[in-house]
C-alpha positions in Angstrom: 356.6 -86.3 -26.2 359.0 -88.2 -24.0 356.6 -88.2 -21.2 354.2 -90.3 -23.4 357.0 -92.7 -24.2 357.4 -93.3 -20.5 353.7 -94.0 -19.8 352.5 -95.6 -23.1 350.9 -99.0 -22.5 353.9 -100.8 -23.9 356.3 -98.9 -21.7 354.0 -99.6 -18.7 354.5 -103.4 -19.3 358.2 -102.9 -19.1 357.9 -100.9 -16.0 355.9 -103.7 -14.4 358.6 -106.2 -15.3 361.3 -103.8 -14.0 359.3 -103.3 -10.8 358.9 -107.1 -10.1 362.6 -107.7 -10.8 363.4 -104.9 -8.5 361.3 -106.3 -5.7 362.9 -109.8 -6.1 366.5 -108.3 -6.1 365.7 -106.1 -3.1 364.2 -109.0 -1.2 367.2 -111.3 -1.9 369.8 -108.6 -1.1 368.0 -107.8 2.1 367.7 -111.3 3.3 371.2 -112.7 2.6 373.3 -112.8 5.7 376.1 -110.7 4.2 375.1 -108.7 1.1 377.8 -107.8 -1.5 379.7 -104.8 -0.7 379.9 -103.9 -4.4 376.3 -103.1 -4.4 376.4 -100.6 -1.5 376.9 -96.9 -1.5 378.7 -97.3 1.9 375.9 -96.0 3.9 373.1 -98.4 4.7 370.3 -95.7 4.8 371.2 -94.4 1.4 371.0 -98.0 0.0 367.5 -98.2 1.4 366.4 -94.7 0.1 367.8 -95.4 -3.4 366.3 -99.0 -3.6 362.8 -97.9 -2.5 362.9 -94.8 -4.4 363.6 -96.8 -7.6 360.7 -99.2 -6.7 358.3 -96.3 -6.3 359.4 -94.7 -9.6 358.9 -98.1 -11.4 355.6 -98.8 -9.8 354.2 -95.3 -10.4 355.2 -95.6 -14.1 353.8 -99.0 -14.3 350.4 -98.2 -13.0 350.1 -94.6 -13.8 349.8 -91.6 -11.4 346.8 -90.3 -9.5 346.5 -89.9 -5.8 344.9 -93.1 -5.1 347.3 -95.2 -6.9 350.2 -93.3 -5.5 348.7 -93.9 -2.0 348.2 -97.6 -2.5 351.7 -98.0 -4.1 353.3 -95.9 -1.3 351.6 -98.0 1.5 352.3 -101.3 -0.3 356.1 -100.4 -0.6 356.3 -99.3 3.0 354.7 -102.5 4.1 357.1 -104.4 2.0 360.0 -102.5 3.8 358.4 -103.4 7.1 358.2 -107.1 6.2 361.8 -107.0 5.1 362.7 -105.6 8.5 360.7 -108.2 10.4 362.3 -111.0 8.3 365.8 -109.6 8.8 365.4 -110.0 12.7 365.4 -113.9 12.0 368.6 -113.9 9.9 372.1 -114.2 11.4 374.2 -111.1 11.1 371.1 -109.0 10.3 368.9 -107.0 12.5 365.6 -105.0 12.3 366.0 -101.3 12.4 363.3 -98.7 12.5 365.7 -96.3 10.8 365.9 -98.6 7.7 362.1 -98.5 7.5 362.2 -94.7 7.7 364.8 -94.5 4.9 362.6 -96.9 2.9 359.6 -94.6 3.6 361.5 -91.5 2.6 362.7 -93.2 -0.7 359.2 -94.2 -1.6 358.0 -90.5 -0.9 360.8 -89.1 -3.0 360.3 -91.6 -5.8 356.6 -90.9 -6.0 357.2 -87.2 -6.1 359.8 -87.6 -8.8 357.7 -89.8 -11.0 354.6 -87.5 -10.7 356.9 -84.5 -11.5 358.4 -86.2 -14.6 355.0 -87.4 -15.9 353.3 -84.1 -15.3 356.0 -82.0 -16.9 355.1 -81.3 -20.4 357.4 -79.9 -23.2 
């Protein structure tokens, strides 16, 4: 029953809003010269993994599962992570790092697996 509450049309609208809010917050935090320490886990790669994992979960619940949608969402989020890394190379006190993109990609993968498992699990 709770899986239907997560994936109902009304819930999907909320997930879309949450996804876009997450995209904006992620972009802003990634592009400020010195991000606030209070929003960090203390390990940069865990921050990337967590942020992109949350974006993947929100996106998957917003648009539903299915391998094509998951593939599209995953590639889009990885491209977003790549764009952030490129933009960071132009920002003072920031630098592009392929390991950040790897952490983003792993977060996307884990988020998609998690959301697929949650929506497939029936009680």
